[in-house]
C-alpha positions as CSV (number, residue, x, y, z in Angstrom):
1,M,48.1,-228.0,13.3
2,S,46.6,-230.5,11.0
3,E,47.3,-230.6,7.4
4,S,44.1,-229.4,6.4
5,S,43.9,-226.6,9.0
6,R,47.6,-225.4,7.7
7,D,46.4,-225.6,3.8
8,A,43.5,-223.2,4.9
9,V,45.6,-220.8,6.7
10,L,47.9,-220.4,4.0
11,A,45.2,-220.4,1.1
12,R,43.7,-217.1,3.0
13,I,47.3,-215.6,3.4
14,R,47.8,-216.0,-0.6
15,Q,44.2,-214.8,-1.3
16,G,45.2,-211.8,0.9
17,L,48.5,-211.0,-1.0
18,A,46.8,-211.3,-4.4
19,A,44.4,-208.7,-3.5
20,G,47.3,-206.1,-3.0
21,P,47.9,-203.6,-0.2
22,A,44.8,-202.1,1.6
23,S,43.8,-198.4,0.6
24,M,45.0,-196.0,2.6
25,P,42.2,-194.2,5.0
26,T,40.8,-191.0,3.8
27,R,43.0,-187.7,5.1
28,P,41.0,-185.8,7.9
29,D,40.4,-182.5,7.6
30,F,42.3,-180.8,10.2
31,T,40.7,-177.6,9.8
32,T,37.3,-178.6,10.7
33,P,36.3,-177.8,14.1
34,V,36.2,-180.7,16.5
35,H,33.1,-179.8,18.3
36,P,29.9,-178.6,16.8
37,P,28.7,-175.2,17.2
38,L,27.5,-174.1,20.9
39,A,23.7,-175.0,21.4
40,N,23.2,-171.2,21.6
41,A,24.9,-168.4,19.9
42,D,25.4,-166.4,22.9
43,P,28.4,-167.7,24.7
44,V,26.7,-166.5,28.0
45,V,23.5,-168.3,27.7
46,A,25.2,-171.3,26.5
47,F,27.4,-171.1,29.7
48,A,24.3,-171.0,31.8
49,E,22.7,-174.0,30.3
50,S,25.8,-176.1,30.5
51,F,26.6,-175.0,33.9
52,Q,23.1,-176.0,35.5
53,R,23.2,-179.3,33.3
54,V,26.2,-180.6,35.3
55,G,24.6,-179.5,38.7
56,G,25.6,-175.8,39.1
57,E,23.3,-173.2,40.5
58,F,23.4,-170.1,38.3
59,Y,21.9,-166.6,39.4
60,Y,22.1,-163.7,37.3
61,C,22.7,-160.5,38.7
62,E,21.8,-157.3,36.7
63,S,23.3,-154.8,39.6
64,L,25.0,-154.7,43.2
65,P,21.6,-154.6,44.9
66,H,20.3,-157.5,43.0
67,L,23.5,-159.3,43.9
68,A,23.1,-158.6,47.5
69,A,19.5,-159.8,47.3
70,Q,20.5,-163.1,45.4
71,L,23.4,-163.4,47.9
72,A,20.9,-163.0,50.6
73,G,18.2,-165.3,49.4
74,F,20.7,-168.3,48.8
75,Q,22.0,-168.0,52.3
76,K,18.6,-168.1,53.7
77,R,17.5,-171.0,51.7
78,Q,20.7,-173.1,52.6
79,Q,20.7,-171.6,56.0
80,V,24.3,-170.6,56.2
81,G,26.2,-168.0,57.5
82,V,28.2,-165.0,55.6
83,P,30.9,-166.5,53.2
84,F,34.8,-166.3,53.5
85,V,36.0,-163.6,51.1
86,W,39.8,-163.1,50.8
87,E,40.3,-161.3,47.5
88,P,40.6,-157.6,48.0
89,E,38.7,-156.4,45.2
90,M,36.0,-158.6,45.9
91,Q,35.9,-157.4,49.5
92,A,35.5,-153.9,48.1
93,L,32.7,-154.8,45.9
94,L,30.7,-156.7,48.6
95,Y,31.4,-153.7,51.0
96,K,29.8,-151.5,48.3
97,A,26.9,-153.7,47.9
98,G,26.2,-154.0,51.7
99,V,27.2,-157.8,51.6
100,A,28.7,-159.2,54.9
101,F,31.7,-161.4,54.7
102,R,34.5,-162.7,56.6
103,A,37.8,-161.3,55.5
104,D,40.1,-163.1,57.8
105,E,40.7,-167.1,58.6
106,T,39.4,-166.7,62.0
107,E,37.7,-170.2,62.8
108,F,37.8,-171.2,58.9
109,I,38.3,-174.7,59.8
110,E,35.5,-174.9,62.0
111,K,32.9,-172.7,60.2
112,A,33.9,-173.2,56.4
113,D,30.4,-173.7,55.4
114,L,30.6,-170.9,52.6
115,G,33.5,-169.6,50.3
116,L,33.2,-166.9,48.0
117,T,35.8,-166.6,45.1
118,S,36.7,-165.2,41.8
119,C,37.3,-167.4,38.7
120,E,40.0,-167.0,35.7
121,A,37.5,-167.9,33.1
122,L,34.0,-169.6,32.4
123,V,33.8,-172.4,29.8
124,A,30.5,-172.4,27.7
125,R,31.2,-175.7,26.2
126,T,31.3,-177.6,29.3
127,G,29.8,-175.2,31.9
128,S,33.2,-175.3,33.7
129,V,34.9,-172.6,36.0
130,L,38.4,-171.9,35.6
131,V,40.1,-171.1,39.0
132,S,43.5,-171.0,40.1
133,A,46.0,-170.2,43.2
134,A,47.0,-166.8,41.7
135,T,44.2,-164.8,43.7
136,A,44.2,-164.4,47.5
137,S,41.6,-167.1,47.7
138,G,44.8,-169.4,47.2
139,R,44.2,-173.2,46.8
140,R,41.9,-173.7,49.9
141,L,38.6,-171.3,49.6
142,S,37.4,-173.1,46.2
143,I,38.1,-176.7,47.7
144,Y,37.5,-176.8,51.2
145,P,34.0,-175.1,52.2
146,D,31.1,-177.1,51.9
147,Q,29.7,-174.8,49.3
148,H,31.5,-172.7,46.7
149,L,30.1,-169.6,45.6
150,V,31.7,-167.8,42.3
151,L,31.4,-164.2,41.4
152,A,32.2,-163.7,37.8
153,R,31.4,-161.1,34.7
154,P,30.0,-161.9,31.4
155,S,33.2,-161.0,29.7
156,Q,35.0,-163.8,31.5
157,V,33.0,-166.2,29.4
158,V,34.9,-168.2,26.6
159,A,33.5,-171.0,24.2
160,E,36.1,-173.9,24.7
161,I,38.7,-175.2,27.2
162,G,41.2,-174.2,25.0
163,D,40.4,-170.6,25.0
164,A,40.3,-170.7,28.7
165,L,44.0,-172.2,28.8
166,R,45.1,-169.4,25.9
167,L,43.7,-166.8,28.0
168,M,45.7,-167.9,31.1
169,Q,48.7,-168.3,28.8
170,S,48.5,-164.7,28.0
171,R,47.8,-163.5,31.4
172,Y,50.4,-165.0,32.8
173,G,52.9,-166.0,30.5
174,A,56.0,-168.2,31.8
175,Q,54.6,-167.6,35.4
176,M,51.8,-169.6,35.5
177,P,50.0,-170.3,38.9
178,S,50.8,-173.3,40.8
179,M,47.3,-174.7,40.6
180,V,45.0,-174.5,37.6
181,S,41.6,-176.5,38.2
182,L,38.6,-176.7,35.9
183,T,35.3,-177.1,38.3
184,S,32.4,-178.9,36.3
185,G,29.7,-179.1,38.7
186,P,29.6,-180.2,42.6
187,S,32.3,-182.6,43.8
188,R,30.7,-186.0,43.1
189,T,31.7,-190.2,43.1
190,A,29.9,-193.1,42.8
191,D,32.9,-195.4,43.3
192,I,31.1,-197.4,46.2
193,E,28.3,-199.5,44.9
194,K,27.5,-197.0,42.2
195,T,25.7,-194.9,44.8
196,L,26.2,-191.0,43.9
197,V,27.8,-188.9,46.9
198,L,28.2,-185.4,46.9
199,G,30.9,-183.6,48.4
200,A,33.5,-186.5,48.4
201,H,36.6,-184.6,47.3
202,G,35.2,-180.7,47.5
203,P,32.2,-178.8,47.8
204,R,29.0,-180.6,47.5
205,R,27.2,-177.3,46.2
206,I,28.6,-174.6,43.6
207,A,26.8,-171.5,42.8
208,L,27.8,-168.8,39.9
209,F,26.5,-165.3,40.7
210,L,27.1,-163.8,37.2
211,L,27.3,-159.8,37.8
212,E,26.7,-157.3,34.8
213,E,29.6,-155.4,33.7
214,E,29.8,-151.8,35.0
215,E,29.1,-149.0,32.8
């Protein structure tokens, strides 16, 4: 380093020391919410908007006959057969609605076009569906089929991901499921040449049927 450069560096150091220590940054207000309010005051509507924004298909069902009609319309449009359904409570509900389904795992690998599962919670902020391995659907039915259908109730909608995780903690305590997954839209990737590919690591389509609460 030349003498002139050395003098210039030392001069800047002396100038900085003479100015005194830098002021401390303003202390953040930790009581302020991290996120702004939801776009819609109704969390169910907010979820529906977020879910569709990330690529999901949303179907509102006001009754069991309406659910049967919505499912039949979906199957006809997508040209798929009956869904695999492994959860006993859901099987009973679909039987009551007159909806055909596959209750066992016969030919699951060969014909897993459609899987229908329940969920743990629906997150309005991100449009995510929280599923776990705690149900009879296990790990496979929400991952392996080409198309994933979810049957849920309005009471399962929560505002934030944190609310969904706290709900899981209160529900299962120390016995948490072996798998908990937040699904936000269909499986997709653009790793190769920035070309978007659906269904790369899971279902290429996710559809949610929101069935009104029973009176």
